[in-house]
DRENTORKOL-517587 format. One line per 8 residues: number of its first residue (from 0); their letters; for each residue y, z negated, x of N, C-alpha, C, O. Coordinates in Angstrom, 3 decimals. Last residue first. Example, Ala and Ser with C-alpha at 12.3 -4.5 7.8 and 13.67 -1.06 7.14 Angstrom:
1) SA) -2.250/-7.080/12.850/-1.060/-7.140/13.670/0.030/-7.870/12.900/1.138/-8.039/13.409  -5.690/-7.800/13.190/-4.500/-7.800/12.300/-3.300/-7.800/13.200/-3.319/-8.465/14.236
END
This chain:
82) EDDSGKVN) -6.808/-19.533/-23.830/-5.847/-18.196/-23.734/-6.951/-17.005/-24.201/-6.600/-15.826/-24.257  -8.215/-21.533/-22.874/-7.492/-21.338/-24.229/-6.666/-20.276/-24.715/-6.012/-20.195/-25.755  -8.748/-21.259/-20.555/-9.911/-21.138/-21.535/-9.457/-21.278/-22.981/-10.145/-21.168/-23.995  -6.739/-21.621/-18.780/-7.211/-20.215/-18.858/-8.175/-20.211/-20.290/-8.263/-19.201/-20.988  -6.749/-24.684/-18.986/-5.861/-23.738/-20.112/-5.957/-22.289/-19.784/-5.247/-21.576/-20.495  -8.786/-25.021/-17.267/-8.746/-25.793/-19.218/-7.715/-24.939/-19.508/-7.910/-24.338/-20.564  -8.336/-23.960/-14.994/-9.061/-23.664/-15.498/-9.260/-23.966/-16.895/-9.870/-23.194/-17.636  -6.015/-25.770/-14.431/-5.700/-24.530/-14.688/-7.163/-23.897/-15.526/-7.011/-23.394/-16.640
74) RSQWKKYA) -6.820/-28.608/-13.702/-6.166/-27.914/-15.089/-5.834/-26.732/-15.572/-5.457/-26.491/-16.720  -8.424/-27.546/-11.818/-9.354/-28.216/-13.094/-8.056/-27.797/-14.444/-8.136/-27.150/-15.488  -6.125/-27.573/-9.858/-7.569/-26.081/-10.049/-8.437/-26.594/-11.461/-9.100/-25.738/-12.046  -4.986/-29.917/-9.894/-4.455/-28.702/-10.034/-5.074/-27.490/-11.016/-4.825/-26.886/-12.059  -7.179/-31.466/-9.134/-6.431/-31.512/-10.018/-5.970/-30.566/-10.670/-6.329/-30.262/-11.808  -7.317/-30.153/-6.099/-8.602/-29.916/-6.995/-8.505/-30.218/-8.539/-9.271/-29.654/-9.320  -5.080/-30.823/-5.349/-4.893/-29.576/-5.351/-6.299/-29.229/-6.291/-6.367/-28.259/-7.046  -5.070/-33.397/-4.712/-3.976/-32.640/-6.102/-4.383/-31.523/-6.405/-4.201/-31.056/-7.529
66) SEIEEATH) -6.905/-33.942/-3.097/-7.231/-34.263/-3.948/-5.939/-33.366/-5.134/-6.215/-32.860/-6.222  -5.848/-32.180/-0.808/-6.904/-31.719/-1.299/-7.113/-32.384/-2.840/-7.431/-31.631/-3.760  -3.708/-33.865/-0.457/-3.181/-32.478/-0.872/-4.556/-31.909/-1.494/-4.510/-31.255/-2.536  -4.473/-36.018/0.516/-3.994/-35.993/-0.824/-3.850/-35.053/-0.724/-3.540/-35.160/-1.911  -5.772/-35.140/2.744/-6.552/-35.603/1.432/-5.823/-36.051/0.541/-6.410/-36.573/-0.407  -3.859/-34.705/4.593/-4.491/-33.399/3.834/-5.453/-34.226/2.934/-6.009/-33.414/2.194  -0.877/-36.917/3.453/-2.261/-36.226/3.973/-2.843/-35.347/3.824/-2.561/-34.789/2.764  2.758/-35.773/3.317/1.438/-36.070/2.720/0.328/-35.554/3.598/0.271/-34.500/4.231
58) TDCAALPR) 4.882/-34.604/4.437/4.219/-35.802/5.218/3.072/-36.415/4.041/2.678/-37.579/4.111  5.220/-32.321/3.982/4.669/-32.379/5.280/4.247/-33.894/5.695/3.635/-34.322/6.673  4.338/-31.359/0.169/5.853/-31.959/1.549/4.855/-32.048/2.744/3.667/-31.850/2.491  3.736/-27.967/-0.481/3.004/-29.286/-0.574/4.310/-30.128/0.282/5.132/-29.498/0.946  3.307/-25.380/-3.070/3.845/-26.200/-1.939/3.293/-27.664/-2.066/2.757/-28.306/-2.970  2.025/-22.136/-3.907/1.662/-23.535/-3.877/2.325/-24.097/-2.582/2.151/-23.671/-1.440  1.664/-19.124/-5.563/2.562/-20.016/-4.243/2.715/-21.447/-4.482/3.561/-21.859/-5.276  -1.332/-18.088/-6.539/-0.027/-18.601/-6.828/0.627/-19.162/-5.808/-0.097/-19.814/-5.055
50) GGDPVRHG) -3.658/-16.780/-5.724/-3.341/-16.106/-6.934/-2.079/-16.691/-7.192/-1.427/-16.071/-8.033  -5.090/-18.167/-3.250/-4.959/-16.631/-3.441/-4.189/-15.976/-4.574/-4.010/-14.759/-4.525  -3.547/-20.571/-1.692/-3.922/-19.986/-3.077/-4.182/-18.718/-3.226/-3.158/-18.050/-3.366  -2.616/-22.985/0.734/-3.550/-21.719/0.563/-3.670/-21.505/-0.978/-3.958/-22.555/-1.552  0.657/-24.461/0.280/-0.529/-24.769/-0.090/-1.883/-23.328/-0.363/-2.027/-22.797/-1.464  3.182/-24.560/2.977/2.409/-23.545/1.855/1.108/-24.287/1.497/0.463/-24.740/2.443  5.378/-27.502/2.909/4.562/-26.259/3.357/3.912/-25.986/2.426/3.803/-26.583/1.355  8.667/-29.061/3.841/7.424/-28.487/2.953/6.653/-27.577/3.593/6.998/-26.935/4.586
42) GPSIVKCD) 10.975/-29.646/5.258/10.232/-30.407/4.710/8.752/-30.063/3.847/7.986/-30.892/3.356  13.159/-27.324/4.014/12.819/-27.614/4.671/11.591/-29.136/4.289/11.458/-29.544/3.135  12.146/-24.023/2.234/13.063/-25.716/2.155/12.371/-26.596/3.408/11.174/-26.504/3.678  10.732/-21.905/2.505/11.768/-21.647/3.307/12.048/-23.374/3.177/12.149/-23.947/4.262  7.522/-21.447/2.449/8.220/-22.315/1.920/9.200/-22.219/2.734/8.861/-22.408/3.903  6.148/-18.151/1.539/6.557/-19.405/2.627/7.528/-19.874/1.798/8.173/-19.333/0.899  3.601/-16.008/0.865/4.650/-16.420/0.525/4.784/-17.294/1.774/4.015/-17.326/2.734  1.794/-12.597/-0.475/2.231/-13.748/0.322/3.297/-14.804/-0.120/3.868/-14.681/-1.204
34) VLRDQSSY) 0.737/-11.460/-2.782/0.878/-10.916/-1.399/0.942/-11.746/-0.480/0.113/-11.679/0.427  0.526/-11.812/-6.363/0.722/-12.275/-5.008/0.029/-11.671/-3.658/-1.184/-11.465/-3.608  1.107/-9.271/-8.351/0.533/-9.450/-7.670/0.590/-10.384/-6.673/0.766/-9.740/-5.638  2.661/-7.036/-9.751/3.113/-8.309/-9.871/1.886/-9.408/-9.658/1.641/-10.263/-10.509  2.158/-4.285/-8.955/1.155/-4.873/-10.113/1.995/-6.466/-10.163/1.499/-7.049/-11.127  3.694/-4.183/-6.420/4.267/-3.770/-7.637/3.557/-3.771/-8.934/4.123/-3.358/-9.946  3.313/-7.468/-5.260/2.705/-6.130/-4.941/3.571/-5.564/-6.242/4.085/-6.368/-7.020  5.786/-10.268/-3.820/4.592/-9.685/-5.345/4.662/-8.026/-4.989/5.656/-7.422/-4.584
26) VVLINYLR) 6.110/-12.837/-1.842/6.378/-11.793/-2.090/5.337/-11.306/-3.086/4.221/-11.816/-3.191  8.499/-15.372/-1.605/7.417/-14.941/-2.461/7.252/-13.256/-2.465/8.085/-12.509/-2.979  9.881/-18.137/-0.662/10.113/-16.778/-0.490/8.080/-16.442/-0.956/7.010/-17.002/-0.720  10.195/-21.222/-2.441/9.408/-20.198/-1.615/9.991/-19.002/-1.734/10.596/-18.707/-2.765  12.021/-24.386/-2.012/12.330/-22.829/-2.164/11.071/-22.294/-1.717/10.663/-22.746/-0.647  11.084/-27.396/-3.805/10.978/-26.421/-2.515/11.236/-25.305/-2.719/10.710/-24.880/-3.747  10.717/-30.430/-5.370/10.682/-29.032/-5.575/11.166/-28.873/-3.899/11.474/-29.733/-3.074  8.518/-33.206/-5.357/9.728/-32.573/-4.882/9.897/-30.785/-4.842/9.100/-30.068/-4.236
18) GCVICGHM) 5.545/-33.554/-6.883/6.794/-33.031/-7.378/8.140/-32.621/-6.992/8.890/-31.964/-7.714  3.474/-34.886/-5.724/4.584/-35.607/-5.716/5.836/-34.860/-6.957/6.680/-35.446/-7.635  1.562/-32.940/-5.015/1.405/-34.382/-5.075/2.404/-34.872/-5.644/1.930/-35.677/-6.445  2.693/-29.792/-5.040/1.776/-30.732/-5.892/0.808/-32.064/-5.688/-0.351/-32.194/-6.081  5.922/-29.958/-5.219/5.131/-30.306/-4.379/3.958/-30.627/-5.328/4.047/-31.471/-6.220  7.291/-26.818/-7.146/7.151/-28.391/-6.883/5.880/-28.449/-6.046/5.012/-27.579/-5.989  9.555/-24.045/-6.839/8.168/-24.999/-7.060/8.102/-26.661/-6.415/8.694/-27.311/-5.554  11.682/-21.550/-7.340/11.253/-23.022/-7.143/10.064/-23.531/-7.433/9.624/-23.298/-8.559
10) EVLNHNES) 11.771/-18.352/-5.359/11.034/-19.306/-6.347/11.106/-20.990/-5.864/10.827/-21.547/-4.803  12.659/-15.850/-4.522/12.692/-16.653/-3.999/12.730/-17.684/-5.390/13.617/-17.693/-6.243  10.936/-12.657/-4.315/11.913/-13.015/-4.854/11.489/-14.686/-4.365/10.364/-14.935/-3.932  10.519/-9.328/-3.364/10.647/-10.321/-2.634/11.384/-11.054/-3.833/12.286/-10.452/-4.415  7.975/-6.586/-3.810/9.377/-6.969/-4.274/9.217/-8.468/-3.815/8.091/-8.966/-3.806  6.493/-3.511/-2.521/6.493/-4.819/-2.893/8.075/-5.963/-3.125/9.080/-5.850/-2.424  7.219/-0.634/-1.353/6.967/-1.192/-3.457/6.587/-2.401/-4.003/6.369/-2.656/-5.188  7.485/-1.023/0.983/8.305/-0.853/-0.308/8.140/-0.877/-1.357/8.915/-1.141/-2.276
2) NNM) 5.048/-0.935/1.926/5.726/-2.396/1.441/6.703/-2.196/0.679/6.954/-2.960/-0.253  2.094/0.742/0.319/3.568/0.735/1.172/4.362/-0.508/0.796/4.378/-1.026/-0.321  -1.113/-0.250/0.776/0.062/-0.127/0.080/1.026/0.399/0.900/0.841/0.519/2.111
END
């Protein structure tokens, strides 16, 4: 795919552990699929997920982030069943 077909947005997302807000530079394909993202606010980092831009504070432990990610995934599975 040609990169010129991608579009960039700055979106605001909360930390998956505590909800602190971060700006994330998100790149979407022409089909509106996530290509890549980067947390551009200080103090946060990306939480890898193939489908959505996620962030967490740098101060949280890997265990806290993993636990919050599992809870986030379980909420989304329930939500997708409702659709």
